[in-house]
C-alpha positions in Angstrom: -19.1 5.6 5.0 -15.5 6.5 5.5 -13.1 6.3 2.6 -9.6 5.2 2.6 -6.8 5.6 0.0 -3.7 3.7 -0.1 -0.6 5.3 -0.8 2.4 2.9 -2.2 5.9 4.0 -1.7 8.3 1.6 -3.6 12.0 1.5 -2.3 15.1 -0.3 -3.4 18.2 -1.8 -1.3 21.1 0.4 -1.6 24.0 -0.7 0.7 21.8 -2.7 3.0 19.4 0.2 3.4 15.9 0.8 1.9 15.7 3.9 -0.2 12.8 5.5 -1.8 12.4 5.2 -5.5 10.3 6.6 -8.3 7.2 5.0 -8.8 6.6 3.0 -12.0 3.0 4.4 -12.3 0.0 5.6 -10.0 0.8 5.1 -6.4 -2.8 5.8 -5.1 -5.8 3.8 -5.1 -9.3 3.4 -3.0 -9.1 0.4 -0.6 -12.2 1.4 1.1 -14.0 -2.0 0.1 -10.8 -4.3 0.4 -10.3 -2.9 3.9 -13.9 -3.4 4.9 -13.9 -7.0 3.5 -10.3 -7.8 4.9 -10.2 -6.0 8.3 -13.7 -5.0 9.1 -13.7 -1.8 11.3 -10.0 -2.5 12.4 -8.1 -0.2 10.0 -4.3 -1.2 10.1 -1.5 1.1 11.0 0.3 2.7 8.2 3.7 1.1 7.4 2.9 -2.0 9.2 2.5 -5.8 8.1 -1.1 -5.6 7.9 -1.0 -2.3 5.6 1.5 -4.1 3.5 -1.4 -6.7 2.5 -3.1 -3.9 0.7 -0.8 -4.5 -2.2 -2.9 -7.4 -2.8 -6.2 -5.7 -3.4 -7.4 -6.5 -6.7 -8.0 -2.5 -7.4 -4.0 -1.9 -6.9 -2.2 -1.1 -9.9 -0.5 -4.3 -11.4 3.0 -3.0 -11.1 2.3 -2.4 -7.2 1.0 -6.1 -7.1 4.3 -7.1 -8.7 6.9 -5.2 -6.9 9.6 -7.3 -5.9 11.5 -4.6 -3.7 11.0 -3.2 -0.3 8.0 -0.7 0.0 5.7 0.8 2.7 2.0 1.8 2.6 0.1 4.9 4.1 -3.6 4.9 4.7 -5.1 8.3 4.2 -8.6 8.6 5.9 -11.3 10.7 4.6 
C-alpha cells in the first residue's frame, strides 16, 4: 500500500500577499487512510482546492484544523 504524508504550509496576509509564516506545531501527518476514504485512487494535486481538504482529516493536528489564514498543502508519496 502506498503511503501519503500531508505537509501543511501556513501563511498570513501581508500587504495583500500571502507569505509563509512559522508553524504553530507539527506540519506533517499521514493521510493515507483519509485519502483512500475521501478520494479513492485519485490523489489530489499539491496546492489545490482538493488537497486543501486534507486539513479536515481527523488525524491532522488541531492547530491546522483551526488555522484561519491562507495556507497550502503538499502531498508526499512514498
